[in-house]
N, C-alpha and C positions, 0 to 999 in steps of 0.2 A: 147560908144556910136557905140566906135570901137570894141564893147565885142560880143556889140548883135546885129552887122550886120555878126559874126559871126557865133555863134547860130546859127544866123537866114542859113549862106548857109547851120549849120552843120543838121541840121532838115529839110529845104528840099532832103540831101541824102539820110540821111535817110531813111525818106521818101522814094525814088523817088528805093531805096533799098529795102526797105518793101517789096512795089509793084510790085515788080518785081518775091522777093524770096521768099516773105510770112512771117518767120523768126518769131517772136517768141522776140530777140537775138536785132533785128530792134528796135522795140517797145519800147523795156527799157532805147535803148539808144536817141527815143522821148524826150522820160520820160526827163527820165538824161538832154538832154543841156535845153533840153523847163522847169527847171525847174534855171539852173543856167543864160535861157532867164529873166526869173521870177526874183531872185536874180538881180541881173542888173538893169531892166526896175526901182526895189522900190529904187534900189539905187541913180539911174537916178533921178527920185522926189527928192526923199531924198536932196541931193542936191541941185535942184537946188529953193523946196518951202519948205526948210525949213534950207538954212542958214547959215541963222539970230543963228541957235538953237548949229552951229555944233565952234569952236571956229580955228581961223585960226591956230594957233598947230599943230589940229591932219590937216589940209590935204595932207603933206606928206605924210603924213601913210593912207592912205586913197587912194589915186594916185600910190602911189609905189605897193602895191594890187590890182587894176586894173591891172597896168603895166603887176605884174606877171603872174599874169588871162589873160592878152591881149595872153602870151606870149605859155602858157600852151596848152590856146584851138584855135591856130598859129600849134603850134605839134600836139595838136588834126583830126586839118584839116585836116595836112599833112599825113596824118597816115590816118586814111581813104580813103584823096584821092589816094590811092597805090597801 
């Protein structure tokens, strides 16, 4: 869920940038980050509502992927704010 917060901040940042510059690049970034947000929303839903279908052995790998994604998203946010 931390990823979704970072993605929401990125979407808001790119929306603000687009409103100032009207650059098409920002529309692409909003779409890209929106797809990442959607991916995370589906994964959160899957984790909480379909937990019985997951095997306990898979959870560390799923968590590792989300942690790596969070690290990358935070770097992306830092670069965007510079």
